[in-house]
C-alpha positions as YAML, in Angstrom:
chain: A
units: angstrom
residues:
- id: 1
  name: UNK
  ca: [101.84, 120.65, 112.91]
- id: 2
  name: UNK
  ca: [103.68, 122.11, 110.21]
- id: 3
  name: UNK
  ca: [101.91, 123.77, 106.95]
- id: 4
  name: UNK
  ca: [103.14, 126.36, 104.11]
- id: 5
  name: UNK
  ca: [102.97, 130.25, 104.43]
- id: 6
  name: UNK
  ca: [103.94, 132.15, 101.49]
- id: 7
  name: UNK
  ca: [105.54, 135.49, 101.19]
- id: 8
  name: UNK
  ca: [106.64, 137.68, 98.07]
- id: 9
  name: UNK
  ca: [103.79, 136.39, 96.26]
- id: 10
  name: UNK
  ca: [103.71, 138.21, 92.51]
- id: 11
  name: UNK
  ca: [99.86, 136.84, 91.71]
- id: 12
  name: UNK
  ca: [98.50, 138.20, 95.20]
- id: 13
  name: UNK
  ca: [99.06, 136.26, 98.71]
- id: 14
  name: UNK
  ca: [96.55, 134.20, 99.64]
- id: 15
  name: UNK
  ca: [95.86, 134.24, 103.74]
- id: 16
  name: UNK
  ca: [97.46, 131.08, 104.86]
- id: 17
  name: UNK
  ca: [95.24, 127.90, 106.68]
- id: 18
  name: UNK
  ca: [95.18, 128.86, 110.81]
- id: 19
  name: UNK
  ca: [97.19, 127.15, 113.07]
- id: 20
  name: UNK
  ca: [94.70, 125.43, 115.60]
- id: 21
  name: UNK
  ca: [96.14, 123.85, 118.89]
- id: 22
  name: UNK
  ca: [94.76, 122.04, 121.55]
- id: 23
  name: UNK
  ca: [96.19, 121.82, 124.98]
- id: 24
  name: UNK
  ca: [95.20, 121.51, 128.61]
- id: 25
  name: UNK
  ca: [95.53, 125.18, 130.41]
- id: 26
  name: UNK
  ca: [99.12, 125.84, 131.74]
- id: 27
  name: UNK
  ca: [100.63, 123.04, 129.11]
- id: 28
  name: UNK
  ca: [103.17, 123.90, 126.61]
- id: 29
  name: UNK
  ca: [103.35, 122.60, 123.18]
- id: 30
  name: UNK
  ca: [105.63, 123.23, 120.19]
- id: 31
  name: UNK
  ca: [104.71, 124.33, 116.67]
- id: 32
  name: UNK
  ca: [105.86, 124.92, 113.23]
- id: 33
  name: UNK
  ca: [105.42, 126.27, 110.18]
- id: 34
  name: UNK
  ca: [107.22, 126.87, 106.47]
- id: 35
  name: UNK
  ca: [107.87, 129.98, 105.45]
- id: 36
  name: UNK
  ca: [108.60, 130.10, 101.15]
- id: 37
  name: UNK
  ca: [109.95, 132.88, 99.58]
- id: 38
  name: UNK
  ca: [108.67, 133.37, 96.29]
- id: 39
  name: UNK
  ca: [110.57, 136.71, 95.51]
- id: 40
  name: UNK
  ca: [113.89, 137.82, 95.93]
- id: 41
  name: UNK
  ca: [115.81, 136.58, 99.23]
- id: 42
  name: UNK
  ca: [114.31, 138.90, 101.91]
- id: 43
  name: UNK
  ca: [114.60, 140.02, 105.69]
- id: 44
  name: UNK
  ca: [112.08, 138.63, 107.34]
- id: 45
  name: UNK
  ca: [110.38, 139.72, 110.94]
- id: 46
  name: UNK
  ca: [107.96, 137.42, 112.67]
- id: 47
  name: UNK
  ca: [106.17, 138.21, 116.14]
- id: 48
  name: UNK
  ca: [102.62, 137.10, 117.65]
- id: 49
  name: UNK
  ca: [100.05, 139.91, 117.64]
- id: 50
  name: UNK
  ca: [99.29, 141.57, 120.96]
- id: 51
  name: UNK
  ca: [96.34, 139.14, 121.72]
- id: 52
  name: UNK
  ca: [98.54, 136.16, 121.71]
- id: 53
  name: UNK
  ca: [101.65, 137.84, 123.40]
- id: 54
  name: UNK
  ca: [101.84, 136.01, 126.21]
- id: 55
  name: UNK
  ca: [100.86, 132.48, 124.91]
- id: 56
  name: UNK
  ca: [103.07, 132.51, 122.04]
- id: 57
  name: UNK
  ca: [106.59, 132.87, 121.00]
- id: 58
  name: UNK
  ca: [108.57, 132.57, 118.23]
- id: 59
  name: UNK
  ca: [112.27, 130.92, 118.62]
- id: 60
  name: UNK
  ca: [113.81, 133.13, 116.49]
- id: 61
  name: UNK
  ca: [112.34, 136.83, 115.51]
- id: 62
  name: UNK
  ca: [114.22, 137.77, 112.66]
- id: 63
  name: UNK
  ca: [115.04, 135.32, 109.38]
- id: 64
  name: UNK
  ca: [116.90, 136.00, 106.43]
- id: 65
  name: UNK
  ca: [114.57, 134.09, 103.85]
- id: 66
  name: UNK
  ca: [116.48, 133.09, 100.50]
- id: 67
  name: UNK
  ca: [114.05, 130.10, 99.38]
- id: 68
  name: UNK
  ca: [112.49, 128.43, 102.30]
- id: 69
  name: UNK
  ca: [113.19, 128.05, 105.92]
- id: 70
  name: UNK
  ca: [111.13, 126.64, 109.17]
- id: 71
  name: UNK
  ca: [109.94, 128.60, 111.26]
- id: 72
  name: UNK
  ca: [109.77, 127.04, 115.02]
- id: 73
  name: UNK
  ca: [107.82, 128.36, 118.14]
- id: 74
  name: UNK
  ca: [105.87, 127.24, 121.30]
- id: 75
  name: UNK
  ca: [102.61, 127.92, 122.20]
- id: 76
  name: UNK
  ca: [101.19, 127.92, 125.95]
- id: 77
  name: UNK
  ca: [97.42, 127.83, 127.12]
- id: 78
  name: UNK
  ca: [97.17, 130.52, 130.22]
- id: 79
  name: UNK
  ca: [95.42, 129.59, 133.19]
- id: 80
  name: UNK
  ca: [91.40, 130.64, 133.23]
- id: 81
  name: UNK
  ca: [91.32, 130.52, 129.64]
- id: 82
  name: UNK
  ca: [89.42, 128.43, 127.50]
- id: 83
  name: UNK
  ca: [89.94, 130.06, 124.21]
- id: 84
  name: UNK
  ca: [92.62, 132.65, 122.67]
- id: 85
  name: UNK
  ca: [92.35, 134.08, 119.02]
- id: 86
  name: UNK
  ca: [95.27, 136.09, 117.24]
- id: 87
  name: UNK
  ca: [97.43, 136.39, 114.49]
- id: 88
  name: UNK
  ca: [101.21, 135.85, 113.99]
- id: 89
  name: UNK
  ca: [102.43, 138.68, 111.81]
- id: 90
  name: UNK
  ca: [105.00, 137.72, 109.37]
- id: 91
  name: UNK
  ca: [106.70, 141.23, 108.04]
- id: 92
  name: UNK
  ca: [108.64, 141.05, 104.78]
- id: 93
  name: UNK
  ca: [109.69, 144.55, 103.86]
- id: 94
  name: UNK
  ca: [106.28, 146.41, 104.10]
- id: 95
  name: UNK
  ca: [103.69, 143.34, 103.12]
- id: 96
  name: UNK
  ca: [102.37, 141.67, 106.12]
- id: 97
  name: UNK
  ca: [101.22, 138.54, 106.03]
- id: 98
  name: UNK
  ca: [98.85, 137.00, 109.03]
- id: 99
  name: UNK
  ca: [98.64, 133.63, 110.15]
- id: 100
  name: UNK
  ca: [95.59, 133.08, 112.14]
- id: 101
  name: UNK
  ca: [96.18, 131.21, 115.75]
- id: 102
  name: UNK
  ca: [93.65, 129.60, 117.80]
- id: 103
  name: UNK
  ca: [94.23, 128.29, 121.09]
- id: 104
  name: UNK
  ca: [91.66, 125.44, 122.57]
- id: 105
  name: UNK
  ca: [91.66, 124.77, 126.24]
- id: 106
  name: UNK
  ca: [91.35, 121.15, 126.43]
- id: 107
  name: UNK
  ca: [90.82, 119.66, 130.03]
- id: 108
  name: UNK
  ca: [93.23, 116.71, 131.53]
- id: 109
  name: UNK
  ca: [90.91, 114.25, 131.39]
- id: 110
  name: UNK
  ca: [89.60, 114.39, 127.84]
- id: 111
  name: UNK
  ca: [93.78, 114.38, 127.27]
- id: 112
  name: UNK
  ca: [93.59, 111.06, 129.57]
- id: 113
  name: UNK
  ca: [90.29, 109.63, 127.42]
- id: 114
  name: UNK
  ca: [91.65, 110.30, 124.22]
- id: 115
  name: UNK
  ca: [95.19, 108.36, 125.29]
- id: 116
  name: UNK
  ca: [92.86, 105.18, 126.65]
- id: 117
  name: UNK
  ca: [90.96, 105.11, 123.95]
- id: 118
  name: UNK
  ca: [94.22, 105.02, 121.49]
- id: 119
  name: UNK
  ca: [95.79, 102.18, 123.56]
- id: 120
  name: UNK
  ca: [92.65, 100.28, 123.71]
- id: 121
  name: UNK
  ca: [92.15, 100.34, 119.96]
- id: 122
  name: UNK
  ca: [95.95, 99.17, 119.58]
- id: 123
  name: UNK
  ca: [95.01, 96.36, 122.08]
- id: 124
  name: UNK
  ca: [91.97, 95.22, 120.01]
- id: 125
  name: UNK
  ca: [94.12, 95.53, 116.67]
- id: 126
  name: UNK
  ca: [96.55, 93.31, 118.00]
- id: 127
  name: UNK
  ca: [93.86, 90.90, 119.64]
- id: 128
  name: UNK
  ca: [92.21, 90.98, 115.66]
- id: 129
  name: UNK
  ca: [95.74, 89.87, 114.32]
- id: 130
  name: UNK
  ca: [96.49, 87.20, 116.77]
- id: 131
  name: UNK
  ca: [92.54, 85.64, 115.75]
- id: 132
  name: UNK
  ca: [93.56, 86.24, 112.11]
- id: 133
  name: UNK
  ca: [96.98, 84.18, 112.98]
- id: 134
  name: UNK
  ca: [95.14, 81.69, 114.87]
- id: 135
  name: UNK
  ca: [92.59, 80.99, 111.81]
- id: 136
  name: UNK
  ca: [96.04, 80.72, 109.23]
- id: 137
  name: UNK
  ca: [97.07, 78.25, 111.35]
- id: 138
  name: UNK
  ca: [93.74, 76.36, 111.60]
- id: 139
  name: UNK
  ca: [93.54, 76.32, 107.85]
- id: 140
  name: UNK
  ca: [96.50, 74.53, 107.64]
- id: 141
  name: UNK
  ca: [95.25, 71.37, 109.44]
- id: 142
  name: UNK
  ca: [92.62, 71.24, 107.09]
- id: 143
  name: UNK
  ca: [91.55, 67.53, 105.64]
- id: 144
  name: UNK
  ca: [92.86, 66.19, 102.39]
- id: 145
  name: UNK
  ca: [89.59, 66.95, 99.82]
- id: 146
  name: UNK
  ca: [88.14, 64.40, 97.17]
- id: 147
  name: UNK
  ca: [89.21, 65.52, 93.77]
- id: 148
  name: UNK
  ca: [89.12, 69.10, 93.00]
- id: 149
  name: UNK
  ca: [87.83, 70.28, 96.14]
- id: 150
  name: UNK
  ca: [88.25, 73.15, 98.07]
- id: 151
  name: UNK
  ca: [89.39, 72.17, 101.56]
- id: 152
  name: UNK
  ca: [87.59, 73.28, 104.74]
- id: 153
  name: UNK
  ca: [88.89, 74.71, 107.64]
- id: 154
  name: UNK
  ca: [87.62, 71.97, 110.06]
- id: 155
  name: UNK
  ca: [89.35, 69.05, 108.10]
- id: 156
  name: UNK
  ca: [92.80, 67.71, 108.49]
- id: 157
  name: UNK
  ca: [96.50, 68.04, 107.07]
- id: 158
  name: UNK
  ca: [96.46, 70.24, 104.52]
- id: 159
  name: UNK
  ca: [99.74, 69.68, 103.46]
- id: 160
  name: UNK
  ca: [99.27, 66.38, 102.27]
- id: 161
  name: UNK
  ca: [96.77, 67.94, 100.22]
- id: 162
  name: UNK
  ca: [98.71, 70.09, 98.70]
- id: 163
  name: UNK
  ca: [101.50, 67.36, 98.46]
- id: 164
  name: UNK
  ca: [99.17, 65.04, 96.39]
- id: 165
  name: UNK
  ca: [98.31, 68.12, 94.24]
- id: 166
  name: UNK
  ca: [101.48, 69.10, 93.26]
- id: 167
  name: UNK
  ca: [102.04, 65.09, 92.52]
- id: 168
  name: UNK
  ca: [99.15, 65.35, 90.50]
- id: 169
  name: UNK
  ca: [100.33, 68.44, 88.74]
- id: 170
  name: UNK
  ca: [103.57, 66.65, 88.09]
- id: 171
  name: UNK
  ca: [102.06, 63.69, 86.54]
- id: 172
  name: UNK
  ca: [99.84, 65.89, 84.28]
- id: 173
  name: UNK
  ca: [102.89, 67.48, 83.12]
- id: 174
  name: UNK
  ca: [104.87, 64.20, 82.30]
- id: 175
  name: UNK
  ca: [101.81, 62.67, 80.13]
- id: 176
  name: UNK
  ca: [101.82, 66.16, 77.96]
- id: 177
  name: UNK
  ca: [105.41, 65.87, 77.78]
- id: 178
  name: UNK
  ca: [105.16, 62.24, 76.44]
- id: 179
  name: UNK
  ca: [102.46, 63.33, 74.08]
- id: 180
  name: UNK
  ca: [104.93, 66.10, 72.56]
- id: 181
  name: UNK
  ca: [107.66, 63.47, 72.23]
- id: 182
  name: UNK
  ca: [105.26, 60.91, 70.01]
- id: 183
  name: UNK
  ca: [103.55, 63.34, 67.73]
- id: 184
  name: UNK
  ca: [106.74, 64.04, 65.93]
- id: 185
  name: UNK
  ca: [108.21, 60.72, 66.22]
- id: 186
  name: UNK
  ca: [104.70, 59.18, 64.98]
- id: 187
  name: UNK
  ca: [105.40, 62.02, 62.08]
- id: 188
  name: UNK
  ca: [108.83, 61.19, 61.27]
- id: 189
  name: UNK
  ca: [108.19, 57.24, 61.41]
- id: 190
  name: UNK
  ca: [105.32, 57.68, 58.80]
- id: 191
  name: UNK
  ca: [107.53, 60.26, 56.44]
- id: 192
  name: UNK
  ca: [109.78, 57.44, 56.63]
- id: 193
  name: UNK
  ca: [108.08, 54.88, 55.52]
- id: 194
  name: UNK
  ca: [106.20, 57.12, 53.06]
- id: 195
  name: UNK
  ca: [109.61, 57.78, 51.39]
- id: 196
  name: UNK
  ca: [110.60, 54.11, 51.48]
- id: 197
  name: UNK
  ca: [107.71, 52.89, 49.83]
- id: 198
  name: UNK
  ca: [107.57, 55.71, 47.42]
- id: 199
  name: UNK
  ca: [111.71, 55.45, 45.86]
- id: 200
  name: UNK
  ca: [112.27, 52.17, 47.20]
- id: 201
  name: UNK
  ca: [110.38, 49.83, 46.76]
- id: 202
  name: UNK
  ca: [108.19, 52.04, 44.53]
- id: 203
  name: UNK
  ca: [104.56, 50.70, 45.81]
- id: 204
  name: UNK
  ca: [103.32, 54.23, 45.73]
- id: 205
  name: UNK
  ca: [103.25, 56.55, 42.60]
- id: 206
  name: UNK
  ca: [106.42, 58.82, 42.85]
- id: 207
  name: UNK
  ca: [104.29, 62.17, 42.42]
- id: 208
  name: UNK
  ca: [101.83, 61.20, 45.25]
- id: 209
  name: UNK
  ca: [103.94, 59.78, 46.99]
- id: 210
  name: UNK
  ca: [106.26, 63.27, 46.32]
- id: 211
  name: UNK
  ca: [103.28, 65.14, 47.61]
- id: 212
  name: UNK
  ca: [102.83, 62.94, 50.63]
- id: 213
  name: UNK
  ca: [106.08, 63.32, 51.96]
- id: 214
  name: UNK
  ca: [106.54, 67.30, 51.19]
- id: 215
  name: UNK
  ca: [102.84, 67.56, 53.58]
- id: 216
  name: UNK
  ca: [104.25, 65.74, 56.30]
- id: 217
  name: UNK
  ca: [107.75, 67.36, 56.07]
- id: 218
  name: UNK
  ca: [105.84, 70.88, 56.69]
- id: 219
  name: UNK
  ca: [103.73, 69.71, 59.32]
- id: 220
  name: UNK
  ca: [107.11, 68.49, 61.07]
- id: 221
  name: UNK
  ca: [108.53, 71.66, 60.69]
- id: 222
  name: UNK
  ca: [105.41, 73.72, 61.67]
- id: 223
  name: UNK
  ca: [104.59, 71.60, 65.07]
- id: 224
  name: UNK
  ca: [108.35, 71.87, 66.00]
- id: 225
  name: UNK
  ca: [108.68, 75.60, 65.68]
- id: 226
  name: UNK
  ca: [105.07, 75.67, 67.64]
- id: 227
  name: UNK
  ca: [106.17, 73.84, 70.58]
- id: 228
  name: UNK
  ca: [109.47, 75.77, 70.27]
- id: 229
  name: UNK
  ca: [107.41, 78.85, 70.84]
- id: 230
  name: UNK
  ca: [104.80, 77.97, 73.30]
- id: 231
  name: UNK
  ca: [108.26, 76.80, 75.60]
...
C-alpha cells in the first residue's frame, strides 16, 4: 500500500492516515509511503516506535528530502501475536510526524479461502463471458423477419436479413437520387417552354411570361442551393 505523508507544512500538519497490514503470523510483507516535503530541503530520520521495533523495519532510516521521496519498509507479524499497534516516527529537524501502524494477525486458512474465492470469481466471470459469446453467435443465425420486424434469436440466417435490408436501403437511396434529378429537370424544361411561348411564338404576353420565367429561375436556383447544402 502507498500513501502520502506531508512534512514541513506551514499550514499545520494533519495526522496521516493509518497503515493497516493483515498477514499470517511469522510472515513478512512489503509496504511503502511517499514523503512529501512542503518546505525547504531537509534531513529526515525515520524509525518505528518501541511497540513496533521487532515487527517493522525501514529499509533506509536517513533521507535528504528535497521535494518527495518514496520510503520502503518491511513488516513481520510475530508468532503468538494477534494485534500490534504503534507508529512510524518521521523526524525532520525538531518536528516529528507520527504515522499510525496496525498489524493484524490473519490465519493461513483465511488467506487460502480468499484466494479460492478469487479463483472461483474469475472462473464465473469467464463462464459468463463465454455465455455472452454463445448468445451472440445464436443471434447471428436469426431468421429473416418480414418488413421492419426485429429478428428473433431463434430464427435462421440473420446475415441474409441484413443483406436484404441493405439492398432495400440502396433502392430507396436510388429513388431519392432519381427524384432529386427529376425536379430540376422539370423546372428547366418548363422554363424553356415558357421562354419560347413568351418571346418566340408570343403566345403568352411578355409581362406575365417574364414574371413566370423569373419565378422559375429563382426556384431552380434555390432548389440547387438547398440540394448542395443538404449534401
